[in-house]
C-alpha positions in Angstrom: -5.5 10.8 -10.3 -7.4 8.8 -7.7 -5.5 8.3 -4.4 -5.7 4.5 -4.8 -3.7 4.8 -8.1 -0.6 6.0 -6.1 2.0 3.2 -6.0 5.3 2.6 -4.3 8.0 5.0 -5.6 5.6 7.7 -6.6 6.7 11.2 -5.9 3.9 13.3 -4.3 3.4 16.9 -3.1 2.0 17.3 0.5 -0.5 20.0 1.7 2.3 21.9 3.5 4.4 22.2 0.3 6.9 19.5 1.0 7.5 16.5 -1.4 7.7 12.8 -0.5 8.3 9.4 -2.0 5.8 6.7 -1.3 7.5 3.7 0.3 4.9 1.1 0.5 2.3 -0.5 -1.9 -0.8 -0.2 0.2 -3.6 1.2 -2.0 -6.4 1.2 0.5 -6.6 2.9 3.9 -6.0 6.2 5.3 -2.3 6.4 5.7 0.8 5.5 3.6 4.4 5.1 4.5 6.5 7.9 2.9 10.0 9.4 2.8 9.3 13.1 3.4 11.7 15.7 2.2 11.2 18.7 4.5 13.3 20.5 7.0 14.8 17.0 7.5 14.4 13.8 5.4 12.3 11.3 7.5 10.3 8.2 6.8 7.1 7.9 8.4 3.3 7.6 8.0 1.4 10.3 6.3 -2.4 10.8 5.8 -3.5 10.2 2.3 -5.6 13.3 2.4 -2.4 15.4 3.0 -1.2 14.5 -0.5 -2.4 17.2 -3.0 -0.8 16.1 -6.2 1.2 13.1 -7.5 3.6 12.9 -10.4 2.5 10.7 -13.2 5.4 8.3 -13.8 4.6 8.1 -17.5 4.3 11.6 -18.4 6.2 13.4 -15.5 3.3 15.8 -15.1 1.8 16.6 -11.7 -1.8 15.6 -11.3 -4.2 16.6 -8.6 -5.2 13.7 -6.2 -8.8 12.9 -5.7 -9.8 11.0 -2.5 -12.3 8.2 -1.9 -15.5 9.0 0.1 -14.1 7.1 3.1 -10.9 9.1 3.2 -12.8 12.4 2.9 -15.0 11.2 5.9 -11.9 10.3 7.9 -10.5 13.6 7.3 -13.7 15.3 8.5 -13.6 13.4 11.8 -10.0 14.3 12.4 -10.8 18.0 11.8 -13.8 17.8 14.1 -11.6 16.3 16.8 -9.0 19.1 16.4 -6.3 17.1 14.5 
């Protein structure tokens, strides 16, 4: 699944093992608004590149997320800066 195919209401798994539900319908960009279920349940912005898989709403199966080249470049710049 391409990261731009993730829509509002989609359940996703994050790189740290937590799950989240996408709360916005922005398909382009580097961040998404999500309700994250971790130690606490919080709503906030997450980087798209922290999403590793998304649940297909038609089949219920988890699919690995692929990123756009711009998202990959943004992640590389954040890592180079120490974030």
